[in-house]
C-alpha positions as CSV (number, residue, x, y, z in Angstrom):
1,M,127.2,110.1,77.1
2,S,124.7,109.3,80.3
3,L,122.7,112.2,81.9
4,P,122.9,112.9,85.5
5,L,120.4,111.0,87.6
6,F,117.9,113.1,89.0
7,M,116.7,111.9,92.7
8,P,119.0,108.4,92.7
9,V,118.0,107.8,96.3
10,T,114.4,107.9,95.7
11,M,114.7,105.9,92.5
12,L,116.6,103.1,93.9
13,T,114.4,103.0,96.9
14,T,111.3,103.2,94.9
15,A,112.5,100.3,92.6
16,I,113.3,98.1,95.4
17,L,109.8,98.7,97.2
18,G,108.5,98.3,94.0
19,M,109.7,94.7,93.7
20,I,108.9,94.0,97.1
21,L,105.1,95.2,96.3
22,V,105.2,92.6,93.5
23,G,106.3,90.1,95.4
24,L,103.5,90.9,98.0
25,G,101.1,90.6,95.0
26,A,102.2,87.2,94.1
27,Y,101.9,86.2,97.7
28,V,98.1,87.3,97.7
29,I,97.7,85.5,94.1
30,H,99.1,82.3,95.3
31,G,96.5,82.4,98.1
32,R,93.7,82.9,96.0
33,F,94.6,79.8,94.1
34,K,95.4,77.8,96.8
35,H,92.1,78.5,98.5
36,V,90.4,79.0,95.6
37,L,89.2,82.3,96.4
38,A,88.4,84.9,94.1
39,H,87.4,87.9,96.2
40,G,88.2,88.9,99.9
41,D,89.0,86.4,102.7
42,Q,85.9,84.9,102.9
43,G,86.8,83.9,106.6
44,N,90.2,82.3,105.8
45,V,92.8,83.5,108.1
46,D,95.8,82.7,105.8
47,M,94.1,84.8,102.9
48,L,93.5,87.6,105.5
49,I,97.1,87.9,106.8
50,R,98.5,87.8,103.0
51,M,95.8,90.6,102.2
52,R,96.8,92.7,105.3
53,T,100.3,92.2,104.8
54,Q,100.0,93.5,101.4
55,S,97.8,96.5,102.4
56,N,99.8,97.4,105.0
57,F,102.7,98.2,102.5
58,I,100.4,99.9,100.4
59,E,99.2,102.3,103.2
60,Y,102.6,103.2,104.5
61,V,105.3,103.1,101.8
62,P,103.6,105.5,99.4
63,I,104.1,108.5,101.7
64,A,107.5,107.6,102.8
65,L,108.3,107.7,99.2
66,I,106.8,111.0,98.5
67,L,108.4,112.5,101.8
68,L,111.9,111.0,100.2
69,A,111.4,112.5,97.1
70,L,110.6,115.9,98.3
71,L,113.4,115.7,100.7
72,E,115.7,114.7,98.3
73,S,114.7,117.4,95.4
74,S,114.9,119.9,98.2
75,G,118.7,119.2,98.7
76,A,118.6,117.3,101.6
77,D,121.6,115.1,102.4
78,Q,121.7,112.1,100.2
79,R,123.8,110.3,102.6
80,I,121.2,110.7,105.5
81,L,118.4,110.1,103.4
82,A,120.2,106.6,101.8
83,F,120.7,105.5,105.2
84,G,117.1,106.2,106.2
85,S,116.0,104.5,102.9
86,I,117.8,101.4,103.7
87,V,116.3,101.4,107.2
88,L,112.6,101.6,105.6
89,V,113.4,98.8,103.9
90,L,114.5,96.5,106.1
91,L,111.6,97.5,108.2
92,R,109.1,96.7,105.9
93,I,110.6,93.5,105.3
94,S,110.4,92.9,109.1
95,H,107.3,93.8,109.1
96,I,106.2,91.2,106.5
97,F,107.8,88.5,108.3
98,G,106.2,89.5,111.6
99,M,103.0,89.3,110.0
100,R,103.4,85.4,109.9
101,Q,104.7,85.2,113.6
102,D,102.5,84.5,116.6
103,Q,102.2,86.9,119.4
104,P,104.4,89.0,120.4
105,A,105.2,89.2,116.9
106,I,108.5,91.2,117.4
107,F,109.0,91.6,113.9
108,R,105.8,92.9,113.4
109,R,106.3,95.2,116.0
110,I,109.6,96.6,114.9
111,G,108.8,97.0,111.6
112,A,105.6,99.2,112.3
113,M,107.2,101.2,115.2
114,G,110.3,101.7,113.0
115,T,107.9,102.9,110.2
116,F,106.3,105.1,112.2
117,I,109.5,106.7,113.3
118,I,111.1,107.1,109.9
119,L,108.0,108.8,108.9
120,I,108.0,111.1,112.0
121,I,111.7,112.2,111.4
122,A,111.2,112.8,107.5
123,S,107.9,114.5,108.0
124,I,109.5,116.9,110.5
125,W,112.6,117.3,108.5
126,A,110.2,118.4,105.4
127,L,108.2,120.8,108.0
128,F,111.5,122.5,108.8
129,I,112.5,122.7,105.3
130,A,109.4,124.2,104.0
131,I,108.6,126.4,106.7
132,A,112.2,127.8,106.1
133,S,111.8,128.5,102.7
134,L,108.4,130.2,103.4
135,I,109.2,132.5,106.1
136,P,111.4,135.6,105.5
137,W,114.2,135.4,107.9
138,S,115.8,138.3,107.0
139,L,114.1,141.4,106.5
């Protein structure tokens, strides 16, 4: 007998993004071996790009997952959340590949701007849900 899955969209999205983060960690570790660097980038541009790629992911993905979990646990439409999650994953992948592009780095720009848009939409949606639950609309 299987139990009902709690927040399946959040769980699936977190699992996918978690695996991407592991890949980015391996990418940084590979750079450390390749350039024989124990700490920091020591002025090595390749290492700086590897580290910033991982750091940028870590900077933006957690708040997106927190918003996703809060929205899903508040009863937001799972189809919309699933669509937004797919878009978020694709945007984060775009950003990763864009970090290796020379200017104008279109994939990096798409990934960054798209992530901002997803965060803004999710934040506003969460604000509406939170405010609606706090304000007594009927007296």
